[in-house]
N, C-alpha and C positions, 0 to 999 in steps of 0.2 A: 277913491275916486269920488269927486263931488257928485251930488244927486243930479245936477243939471247935465252932467256929462253922460250919464247912462242913456237918456232919451236920444241925445245927439249921436252916440255911438250906435244905437239901435237903428236910427234913421239912416245913418251912413251905410250900415250893413244891408238894409233893405234896398237902398239905391244901387248898391254894388250888384246885388242879385238881379235886380230888374234890368240893369245894363247887360248882364250876361245872357239873358233869355234869348235875344235874337241870334246870338252866336251859337247857341245850342240847337237851334232849329235847322241849320244847314248841315249837309252831310257830304262825305267824300264820295266820289264816283264809285270806288271799289266797295263801299259799304252797301250800296243798293244794286249795282249792276255788275255783270260778269264780263270782263273784257276778253275772256277766252271763249265766249259763247255769243258771237256776233253773226248776223246774217243779213241778207238783202231782202227788202220788201218792195213790192210794187202794188199799189192800190189807189183807190180814189180818196182824195182828201175830202173829208166830210165836215169837219169843224175845227175850231181853234179856241183854246182858252188862253188868253193873253193875261197872265197874272204873275205878280212877283212871288218868288224870285225867278221862276222859270215859266216858259210857255209850254203848253201841251197841245199837240195836234193829234188828230184821229184819222185813221185810214181804214177803209173797208178793203180787206185783203181776201182774195179767193184762195182757199186751201187746195191741196192736191185732189180732193174729191169734188171740188166745185162749190163747196159751201163758203159763204161770205162770213168772215169774222171781223169784228171791230178791234183794231189795235190802237193803243195810245202810246205816244212818244213824248219824252221829256227833252227839252232843248237846253242850250246855254241860258244864262241869265238874260233878261230882256235887253239890258244896255249892251251886252256883248253881241247879241244878234244885230242890234241896230248899228253898232260901230263896225261890224264886219260886213255890212251891206245887205242884211236880210231883215227889213222892217216888217211890222205887222201887215202892211199892205201887200207884201209879196205873198204871204200866206192867203190873205183874203181874196186876192185875184185868182187863186188856184183852187178855191172851193169847187168841188164837182169835177176837177181834173185828175187824171192819173199822174201820180208822181212816184219817184223811186227814193228809197231811204235805206241807208246802212245803219243798223242799230244793234246794240248789245242788250240781251235779255236780262230781265230782273233776276237777281239772285235771291230775292226775298220770297220767291214762290208765287208772286203775283202774276196771274195769267194775262197773256196778250198785252204786255207792257214792256217797253224798252227805252233805252236812252238813244236818241238820235245822234248820229255822228256827222255823216254827210248826207245830202239830199239833192235831188235834181227835180226842179219844178218843171212845168210844161215849157218854159222858155229854154230848157236844155242846159242852163248854167249849173255847174256843180257848186254847191254851197256847203261851208262848214257850219253846222248848227249845233254841234255838241262836241264833247271830248273826242279826240282822234282815237279811232278804234282799228284793230287789225282785221 
């Protein structure tokens, strides 16, 4: 192989690896969440992190003893939320409001963290904001 070809081959290999990095960052639902461990949550929507590739929203949920715990929920990708009729503004208009969410708990052991599937904001409309869950 001529000497000029080695640097070109090396550069091509590096470019290929860099292109693969974004693909590594995403995960399958089943890798992080347990579809057999879903439950309903009712709580006050306290904040929203609207970031790629997923949005995260936070609820203050009262447990059976009356203690308030903060739960975080991961949604679909941002573009999927927007296309399905749940833009950022829908969340922002409900900060401080009580909402209902069906979510699947994390299988990674992370506490008070779930994937949101369906949710009902204060307007009463049932929205699909994540993977369908049982």
